[in-house]
N, C-alpha and C positions, 0 to 999 in steps of 0.2 A: 622681236629675236630674243630667244631665251639665252641667258648669259651661262656658258657652261664651263666652270673652271676644271682642268685637268692637273692634277699634282704628280709630280714625278721626281723621283730622288735618287735613283741609281741607273746606270748604263743599261743593264739588262731589263729593268722594269720600262724604260723608255722604249727599247726594242719591242716590248710586247704591246705598249700604248700607241706605237707609231701610226698605225693606220686607223685607229680610233681618232686619233688627233687630227689625222689627214682628212678623215670622213667630216668630223666637226668644222675643221677650218675651211671646208668647201660648202658646207651646209648652207642652205636658204633660209634656214629657221634658227640657227644657233649661232652665237657669238662666241668663239672660243677664246678662253684666258689660260694660258699655260703657266703654271707656277712651278720652277725648279727650285729644288732643295738639296739638302743631304751631300751625298757623294759628288753630284753634279758640279757643285761649287768648289770642291776640294781640288787643288792642284795635283797632290799626291795620287789622286785617283783619276787624274786626266782631264780635269776641268771639262767634263762632258757635256756640259751644258751648251758650249760652242757647237756640239753636233746637232743639236735641236735646231739652232739658228741656221746651220749650214744646209740643212734639209729644208730650209725655207718658212719655219714656223716661228712667229714671234712670241717672245717670252714677256708676260705681263707682268710678273713679279718675281724676284729672287728672295728666298727666305734663307737665312743662314741659320745652321744648327749643328753643323758638325764639328765638334772639338777634337782636338789632337790627342784623343785617348779613346781606346778601346776596352776600358775596364768597365765594370758593371756601374761603377759611380759616374764615369765619365759618359756614358751612353745615356744614364738616367739625366744627368744635367744636359744633354743634347737635347732630350725630349721636351725638358721644361723650356729650354731656349726656343725650341722649334714651336711649341704651343703659344708661346708669346708673340712670336713672328707671325703665325698663322692667323691669330686674333687680328692683328692689324691688317694683314693681306685681306682678309675676308670682308673686314669693315670696308676698306677702300674698293674692292671689286665688286662687292655685293652680288655675287652670283645667285642664279635660281636652281643651280645644281652643282655639286663637287663631284668628280669622278675620282675614285681611288681603286689602285690595283693590289691586291695581295695583303702582304701580311708583316711587312718590316715595321720597326719600331718609329721609322720617321711617319709612317702613314697612321700610326696611333695618335700621334701629336695632332695630325690633320683632323682625323674623325673626331677627336674630342673637342677641339676648337668650332669644328663645323657643327656638331651636334648642340653645342650651347649656344651657338648663333641661330639655331633654328632653321638651318639651311639643309635640305634634303641630299643625301648621299648616295651615290651610284656605286656599289662594290664589284669589282671585277674579281674573279677566280676565287671566290668565298666557297666554303664546303668541303675544302681540302683538308688532308691531313698531314703533317710532318712533325712526328712525334718527338724528333730528336733536337728539336728548337723550341725557344720560346716564342717564336713566331706563331706557333700553333694556336696557343691561347690568344695571342693578338689578333689573328685572323678571326677567330670567332666573335671577339669582342666587336670587332669593326663591323662584322656581319649585324649584331644586334643594335648597332648605331645607325645602319644603312636603311635606305628606303626601297631602292630599286637593286635587283641583284643579277648579275650575269655569270652563270658557272659555266665549267668547262667540260663536264660530263653530267650525264643523268644521276649517277648516285650522288653527286655533289649537290646537285639541285635538291634532291630530296633531303639531303642531311640539312640544307639551309631552311627548307620547310620544317623539318623536325625541330628545329630551333626557334620556331614560333613564327615565322614569317610568312606573309600571304601568299599562297602559290600563284595569284594573279600578278604578282610583282618579281617573280622568280623565273629566270628563263635559262634553259642549256643551250648555249650558244657554240660551245666547242672551244678548244685552246686557241689563244690569242697569237702563240708562237707560230701557227703554222701560216699564218696569212703572209708574213715576211718571206717565208720559204717559196711561197707562190708568186709573190708581186716582185721581189728584189732579184734582178739579174745577177748572176754569180760571176765571180773572175774565173778565168782559165788558170792552170796551175802556174805557167810562168809569170803572169802578172801578179797572182798572189804571192809567189816567191820574191818577187822583187819588191812589192809593198811590204812583206814581212822583213827582208833583209836576212832571208833564211832560206835555205835550202831543204825541200822535203826529202826524206829518205824512201827507201823501198818499202818500209812499213812506217806508219805515223799514228801517234796517239795525241788527241786533244785532253788536257788535263786540268780540271777545275776543282779545287777542294777547298771549300768553306768550313769554318769551324762548326761544331755542334755546340749548341748553346745551352741545352737543357739535359744533358746527359752526365755531366761530372767527368767525362773523359777528358784526358790530357790532349788538346789540339796539337800541340808540339810531338808529342809520341806517336800519335796517328800520323801527322806527316812524315815523320821520320820512318814508320813502317811503310808508308807509301812510296818514298823515294828510295828505300832499299830494295822494293821490288822492281821499281822501274829501273834501277841501275843494273840490273840483272837480265834486261831486255835488249835487243838490238834496234829498237823501234827509235824514231826521231820523236822528240817530245816537244808539244807547243803548250805552254802553260799560260793560262789567263789568272790573273792575281785574285784572290778572295776579296769578299766584300767587306765592309766596315762594320764587321761583327765582333763580339767579345773575342778576343784573342787574335784577330786578323792580322795583325803587325807582325806577330811571331811567325806565321806562316809566310809573310812577305820576305823576311830575313832569310828563312830556310830555302825557299824556292831561289831567291837570289844567289845563294851559295853553291846550290845544286847546278844551276846553269852556268855559273863561272867556272866550276869545276868540270863541266862537260860542254864546253861552247861549241864542238863540231855536231853535237847531235840534240841541243837543247836550247831553246829560246823561251822568254816570258814577256808578256804584255800585260800592262795595266788595263787598256781597253782597246778592244780590235776594231770596235765599231760593228754595226750589223752586217754590212756587205762582207768584210773580210771574215768575221766569225763564221757566218753562213756557206761561205765559199769553202772555208776551211773545213767546216763540219761535213760537207759534202764529199770532201776528198780524204778525210782520215779514215784508219782502218777501225777505230773504235774512240768513244768517250770514256774518259776514266776520272773518277773522283764522286762528287755529291751535289752536283747541280741539277736543278729542276730541268734545265735543257735536255740533259741526257735521258729524260723520262717522257717529255712531251715534244721537243722538236727532233731529236736524233730518229726516233722510230718513223718518223715522217719521211726521212731520207735514206730509210733502210740501214741505218748505220747502228751497230750494237753499242751498248752501254755496259760499262763494269761500275755498279753502283756500291760506293763503300760506306759501311757504317749505318748510323740511325738517322741521319739528318732528313731523308726523305721517307722515312718509314711510315706507312699508311696511306702513301699516294697510289693510285692507279699505275699500273705499269703494262707495257707490251712485252710479248715473248722475246724481244731482242734485249731486253735489260736482264742483266746478271747481277745478283746480289750477293756481297761478301762481307765479312768483317774487317775492321781497319787492322788487318794483321798480315806481315809480309808473305806468309806461306799461303794464306787464303786469296790475298791480291795476286799472286803469281799464277796460283791455280786458275783464278778467274780470267788472266790474261791469256793463258794456254787456250782456255775454251773459246775466247774471242777470235783468235787466231785460227782455230781449227777448221778445216774445210767442211766437215759436217755442219757445224754451227753457222757458217756463213751461207750454205746452200739453203738454210730455212728462212733467211732474212727477207727475200721478196715475198713471201706469205705472210709477213708481220703486219697485223692490224692495230692501228693506232687508236688507243681508247679516246683520245682528244679530237677525233675527226679529221678532216681533210680540208679545212678552211673556211672561211666566211664568217668569222665570229665577228669581226670588226664591223662589217657591213650590217649584221643584225643588231648589234649594239647601238650603232648610230641612228639606225632606223626607229628602234624602240624609244630612244631618247627623244628623237624628233617628234614621235607621235604623242609623248608624254605631256601632258598638260602640268604645268608648274603648280604645286601647291605646297604648304607647309602644315599639313595636319597631323595630328598625332597619330602614331602607329598603335594598332590593337595586336596584342599576342594572338596569333593563329594557333588554336588549341586543338590538336589532332584528335584528341578524345572526344570533341564535339562535332568536328566537321572531317571526318577521315574521308568520306566519300568524295569530296571536293579536290582531293590531291590526285590529280592525272598525271599521267607521264607525258612530258613533252619531247618532241624531237628537236631538231637543232633550228627549228623556225621560231624565232623571237617575236612571235605575235600572241 
């Protein structure tokens, strides 16, 4: 049995990893070890490690790293604390492979400790761009520390290869978020409203706005512009709270004050959980903010997205995504377009660049076929072997 550690630090990341975890949990060749860290362990973010256990997956280790600070100094200290904790966890668990998704600072700590321990890393959702975040260079750094690569689209696969990774270990499997849309049964409207403790309106918007961490823009000013624009709409508003990024707690306060001033048409949740989130996503008239879910999952449900600011700049997007600046006039104009009958008529024809599901199965099958080794990587030089870079479809083989 291959020991495979899957590390997760946030509610959204666990949602993406859910079916990879499930596949490894039921695998006949892999021994799953879940390591929970970061926001999962913080009461202020909902102690979402409990959701992992509620889904029936045992947690092998918890690694504390999230301090009560979202300043650059605080986050850097969290990373140091995390690296020390993961060094101990990896020593005790001794996995053959560590699975990491994405680009957050928690995962950089995991990757660094894993690399030093000479344990291969399988990296999910590499090759993407989010130019408004310091997550962007973190993602690319993790790519260079990783051995197996599973990307969400062919352009991302080509970018990972461009970074010197061997094409034989880079697969385009599609977006992981689509799998939950396919697999999880959604709530009816009445059940969802009861669960939320909130009555949906004639028009509804799902709002998630995270800090931009690499642009120098004031996150408080951007949120103020968004809230001013939302104040002018007649839509009911369901906020999901931001991640533990630099400046995130400021946004918490602004959202809480807005909801308190508009209790009849606004509510906020630290964590909705997968089933409630996807059920709500399928029912709303649009997604507003700068979450990756608006670019990856929303198009799969033919739900339009108003993507605000630079956080997701560089990512592939469907025609259902409208981009605008973090300024109230631009946001209001974007909302008008989301609600316009002509735009909504085009939604059934939208093609999602992240595929139509099956990514988790492809990843698990590739891990099951993989023979554990701890050999050093060689830089794959395109100038020497360009003919070997072939286009892969969604088959991870």
